[in-house]
C-alpha positions as CSV (number, residue, x, y, z in Angstrom):
1,X,0.0,0.0,0.0
2,X,2.8,2.4,0.8
3,X,4.5,1.9,-2.6
4,X,1.2,2.3,-4.4
5,X,0.4,5.6,-2.5
6,X,4.0,6.8,-3.2
7,X,3.7,6.1,-6.9
8,X,0.2,7.6,-7.2
9,X,1.3,10.8,-5.4
10,X,4.4,11.0,-7.6
11,X,2.3,10.9,-10.7
12,X,-0.1,13.5,-9.4
13,X,2.8,15.8,-8.5
14,X,4.4,15.3,-11.9
15,X,1.1,16.2,-13.6
16,X,0.7,19.3,-11.4
17,X,4.2,20.4,-12.4
18,X,3.8,19.7,-16.1
19,X,0.4,21.4,-16.3
20,X,1.3,24.3,-14.1
21,X,-1.0,23.2,-11.4
22,X,-4.2,21.2,-10.9
23,X,-7.7,22.1,-9.6
24,X,-9.0,18.8,-8.6
25,X,-7.8,15.3,-7.6
26,X,-10.4,12.7,-8.5
27,X,-10.3,9.2,-7.0
28,X,-12.3,6.6,-9.1
29,X,-13.2,2.9,-9.2
30,X,-12.5,0.8,-6.1
31,X,-10.2,3.3,-4.4
32,X,-12.6,6.1,-5.0
33,X,-15.5,4.2,-3.7
34,X,-14.1,2.1,-0.9
35,X,-10.6,2.9,0.3
36,X,-10.3,5.8,2.7
37,X,-6.9,4.6,3.9
38,X,-5.4,4.7,0.4
39,X,-7.0,8.1,-0.4
40,X,-5.6,9.4,2.9
41,X,-2.1,8.0,2.2
42,X,-1.9,9.5,-1.2
43,X,-3.2,12.9,-0.1
44,X,-0.8,13.0,2.9
45,X,2.1,12.9,0.4
46,X,0.6,15.8,-1.5
47,X,0.1,18.3,1.3
48,X,3.0,20.4,0.1
49,X,0.9,21.0,-3.0
50,X,-2.1,22.2,-1.0
51,X,-4.0,18.9,-0.8
52,X,-5.9,18.8,2.5
53,X,-8.6,16.2,3.1
54,X,-11.4,16.4,5.7
55,X,-11.0,13.2,7.8
56,X,-14.7,12.6,8.4
57,X,-15.6,13.1,4.8
58,X,-12.9,10.7,3.7
59,X,-13.9,8.1,6.3
60,X,-17.5,8.2,5.3
61,X,-16.7,8.1,1.5
62,X,-18.3,11.5,0.8
63,X,-18.3,12.8,-2.7
64,X,-16.0,15.7,-1.8
65,X,-13.3,14.8,0.7
66,X,-11.2,18.0,0.7
67,X,-11.5,20.7,3.2
68,X,-13.7,23.7,2.1
69,X,-10.8,26.1,1.7
70,X,-8.2,23.7,0.4
71,X,-6.2,24.7,-2.7
72,X,-7.2,21.5,-4.5
73,X,-10.6,19.8,-4.4
74,X,-10.5,16.1,-3.8
75,X,-13.4,14.0,-5.0
């Protein structure tokens, strides 16, 4: 799980750099629907980019899991 989170965060950071920033990080499929721990692990590695999740929203698999004033939206 740690390696998967590392690689996913690495790709998101590379995309943010290449595209000059991102507005939203979208989790889909099994991870998006059912894996709060993996979403959290990925987002923790991206805090330096402004990714901040709301723990309760993530734990309850809400549609939007980022904090209201976070730089990025996470869905």
